[in-house]
C-alpha positions in Angstrom: -11.0 -12.1 -5.2 -7.6 -10.7 -5.2 -7.5 -10.6 -9.2 -10.5 -8.5 -8.9 -8.9 -6.1 -6.6 -5.9 -6.0 -8.6 -7.8 -5.1 -11.8 -9.8 -2.6 -9.9 -6.9 -0.7 -8.3 -6.1 2.0 -10.5 -9.5 3.4 -10.6 -10.4 2.7 -7.1 -10.2 6.1 -5.7 -12.4 7.7 -8.2 -15.9 9.1 -7.2 -17.0 10.2 -3.8 -18.4 6.9 -2.1 -15.0 5.3 -1.0 -13.5 8.5 -0.3 -16.7 9.6 2.0 -16.9 6.2 3.8 -12.8 6.6 4.6 -13.3 10.0 5.8 -16.4 9.2 8.0 -14.6 6.2 9.6 -11.6 8.3 10.3 -13.8 10.7 11.9 -15.7 8.4 13.9 -12.4 6.6 15.0 -10.8 9.7 16.2 -13.5 10.7 18.0 -13.7 7.4 19.9 -10.1 6.7 20.4 -6.9 8.9 21.4 -4.3 8.5 18.3 -1.2 9.3 19.8 2.2 10.2 18.1 3.9 7.0 19.5 1.6 4.5 18.1 2.1 2.0 15.6 -1.0 1.1 13.7 -2.1 -1.7 11.2 -4.7 -0.8 8.7 -6.0 -4.5 7.7 -7.1 -4.3 4.1 -5.7 -1.0 3.5 -6.2 -1.0 -0.3 -5.1 2.1 -1.6 -4.5 3.6 1.6 -7.6 5.8 1.9 -7.8 5.5 5.6 -4.0 4.8 6.2 -3.1 8.1 5.4 -5.6 9.9 7.6 -4.3 7.7 10.5 -0.7 8.0 9.5 -1.0 12.0 10.2 -1.6 11.6 13.7 0.6 8.4 14.8 4.3 7.1 14.4 3.6 4.6 12.0 0.9 2.9 10.1 1.6 -0.7 8.3 -1.0 -1.1 5.5 -1.8 -4.9 5.3 -3.8 -6.3 2.1 -3.8 -9.3 -0.2 -3.7 -7.2 -3.3 -0.2 -6.2 -4.6 -1.8 -3.6 -7.2 -3.9 -1.9 -4.3 -0.6 -1.5 -2.3 1.1 -0.3 -5.4 -1.5 2.6 -5.5 -0.9 3.3 -1.8 3.0 3.4 -2.1 2.5 5.7 -5.0 1.1 8.4 -2.5 4.0 8.1 0.0 6.0 11.3 0.2 8.9 12.4 2.6 6.1 14.0 5.0 3.8 11.1 5.2 4.7 7.6 4.6 2.8 4.2 5.1 4.8 1.0 5.0 2.9 -1.8 3.1 2.9 -5.6 3.5 1.2 -8.1 1.1 0.3 -11.0 3.1 -2.3 -13.2 4.6 -2.0 -12.5 8.3 -4.4 -15.1 9.2 -2.1 -17.8 7.6 1.2 -16.0 8.0 1.3 -13.7 11.1 3.4 -10.8 11.2 6.4 -10.6 13.6 5.4 -7.5 15.2 2.7 -6.2 17.7 0.7 -3.1 17.3 -0.9 -0.4 19.5 -4.1 -0.7 17.4 -5.6 -2.2 14.6 -7.9 -0.2 11.9 -10.0 -1.6 9.0 -12.5 -0.3 6.8 -14.8 -2.5 4.7 -12.5 -5.3 4.6 -14.2 -7.7 7.3 -16.8 -9.0 5.0 -14.1 -10.3 2.5 -12.9 -12.7 4.9 -14.5 -16.1 5.3 -13.5 -17.0 8.8 -14.6 -13.8 10.9 -13.7 -15.7 14.4 -10.1 -16.6 13.2 -9.7 -12.8 12.1 -10.4 -11.5 15.4 -8.0 -14.1 17.1 -5.4 -13.0 14.5 -5.9 -9.4 15.4 -5.8 -10.1 19.3 -2.5 -12.0 18.5 -1.1 -8.7 16.6 -1.8 -6.5 19.5 0.0 -5.2 22.1 -1.1 -5.3 25.9 -4.3 -3.1 26.3 -4.4 -2.6 22.0 -7.4 -1.6 20.5 -9.3 -2.7 17.3 -11.6 -0.1 15.4 -13.2 -2.1 12.6 -15.5 -0.7 10.2 -18.1 -2.5 8.1 -21.8 -3.1 6.9 -24.6 -3.8 9.1 -26.6 -6.8 7.9 -27.9 -6.1 4.3 -29.5 -8.5 1.8 -26.5 -9.0 -0.7 -27.4 -5.9 -3.0 -24.6 -3.6 -1.7 -22.2 -4.7 -4.1 -23.2 -3.7 -7.5 -20.5 -5.7 -9.3 -21.9 -9.0 -7.8 -20.6 -10.8 -4.6 -17.6 -12.7 -6.0 -15.0 -12.6 -2.8 -18.1 -11.5 -0.4 -18.3 -13.8 2.4 -20.6 -11.9 4.6 -23.7 -9.5 3.7 -23.0 -7.4 6.4 -23.1 -8.4 10.2 -25.6 -8.7 13.2 -24.2 -6.6 15.8 -24.9 -9.1 18.5 -23.3 -12.1 16.6 -20.0 -10.0 16.1 -19.9 -8.7 19.8 -19.9 -12.3 20.9 -17.1 -13.0 18.2 -15.0 -10.2 19.5 -15.5 -11.2 23.2 -14.7 -14.6 22.6 -11.3 -13.8 20.8 -10.1 -11.9 24.1 -11.2 -8.4 23.7 -13.5 -6.5 26.2 -15.4 -3.0 26.1 -17.0 -3.9 22.9 -18.9 -0.7 21.4 -20.8 -0.1 18.2 -21.0 3.4 16.4 -22.8 4.5 13.6 -20.1 5.5 11.3 -21.8 6.2 7.7 -24.7 5.7 5.6 -24.4 4.8 1.7 -27.1 6.0 -0.4 -27.7 3.9 -3.7 -30.8 4.8 -5.7 -33.5 4.2 -3.2 -31.6 1.9 -0.6 -29.6 3.0 2.5 -26.5 0.7 3.8 -25.4 1.8 7.2 -22.0 1.1 8.2 -20.9 0.8 11.8 -17.5 1.0 13.8 -16.7 -1.5 16.3 -14.2 -0.6 18.8 -12.7 -2.9 21.7 -9.5 -3.4 23.7 -7.4 -6.3 24.5 -7.8 -7.8 27.8 -5.0 -7.4 29.8 
């Protein structure tokens, strides 16, 4: 999976679909969560930083975490004196970071992680007291979303009720689902949700 993302990194931002998803996810996050200029945020599965830089303009720091070095190289090439996202190439489920965040955001990365329950436990461990998650991904679909095939795709979207239970079991409360965007491909529509929750005190 990592190799595929490395190969795709250079052309990842081309076309409208990924740009539109990132823009809509950011708008949905910012309309539901107060992003403050003292916050340190993790962008999980940050890729080329399409969401990271939108968040970074509103908070103290964004750390983009990803397994693809080439994706993070593309992200780093966008850094400037005025707006900079730190990058970490690491599997945080196996090697946790030695820091905690006010919030964790993610767009379209969760379906590439095999153990979703473990991922939410990992998120919980990386959050400060009362920290939040804001995670966007596909509603349950039939496996036709990825036109390149499903290599490295562990989940064909998610059922909200199942995901809610996982999130609550990991130690979160106030779980809310919001519609973020709908991808239209030929005659098919693929809705994308944003789920938000806060770490139990």
